[in-house]
Structures are given as structure tokens and as C-alpha cells.
N, C-alpha and C positions, 0 to 999 in steps of 0.2 A: 667287978661290975664292970660292966662297959661304959663306951664312952659317949656323950650325948652333943649333937654340934645343931648349935644356933645358929640360926640363917639371916640376919639383916639388910633389907634392902632398903633403898635409897634413892631420890631421884637425883642424878648427876646432870642435867641440862644445864644447870644456872648455875653450880658449884663447882670448882676444877680440884680444889685443895683437897689432898686426902686425907688431911687430919680433921679437917671441918666437917667432910663429910662422914667421919667415924662418929664424932660426935654426935651429929644430927641423927646418926642410928644408933646412938645410945652404947655405943662400943667404944672403950676405955682402950685408949695407946699410952702407952707411959712417954712421956715428955721430960726427962729429968734437964734436959740442955735448951728446953724452950722452943725446942724446933731447929735447932742452929746445925743439928747435925752432926753433933760432936762425939755425943753418947754413946751412939748403936742402940739403944733401950727398944727403941721404935720399928724392929723389923719386923717386915711381911712379907710376904710371897705373893705376887702376880701369877693367879694362875690363869687369868683369862682375860682379855682385852689390852688395850697399848696404852702405856703413859710413858710422861716425859723423858725424855733422855737423864740416864743417870748423871749426877752431879759430882763434882770432886771431892767433896764429902764424904759420900756414898761410895766411891772410888776404893778411897782413903781407909776408911771403915769396914768396907764388906770383903772387899778386891773385886777384879774383873770374875772369877768363876764362880763367886755365889752370885754377882748380878747376872750372869748369862742364865744362872739357874732360875731369875725371877725374882730372887730374894732383891729387896729396896728397904731403905728409911720412909718411913711414913712422911716423917716431918718433909720430905724432899719431894715428893710426887705428885703431881697433877695428874688429872683425870684426861685422858684424850680423847676416848670412846665414853659413849653412853652408858655400854655394858661392859662392865670391868669384874671381875673377880678375886676379891683379895683375901689371903688367909692368914690372919693375926701367930705369932710367931711368939713363942714366950719364953 
């Protein structure tokens, strides 16, 4: 059987915290470390748009190569543009 992709959009003009924006869009993101960037369970891929610079926690958990490919920890990301696309990685 094929796959079905659901796309949720939210207004990011007032909120920049990616986890809060995901919650607003009813998108569940795993946060076992409560957003401290230590577990690495909230991996997302920024496929379009600008996000904040990677944190030390992200560099430690993901490494430079994955970050260069757009992978980030959702709990560490702030949205810098109004138009950004994010893929949740399971």
C-alpha cells in the first residue's frame, strides 16, 4: 500500500519556537528530554526556509554532516522566516 502525506500549516508571524508551532498545528514531536536537546528524539529536516543557527547540543547529537543536509533538533530550532517547511523524521 502507498503512503499518505498530511501537511499542516500554521501562522508563524508571532511564534518562532518550532515545537510550539508544531503543537499549534497538532503535529506531535517526541520530547523525552523536555526540549533540552540531549535525547535526539525530535529530529526534523528543514526542507525550505531559514532557521536559527545550530546549537552546541545539535552539533553534538547530529554532527555537522547531518546539519548541513538540513537535519535539526526541533526543540532547538527557532523559525527565522514566515515561510518554512519541516519534515518530521521518525
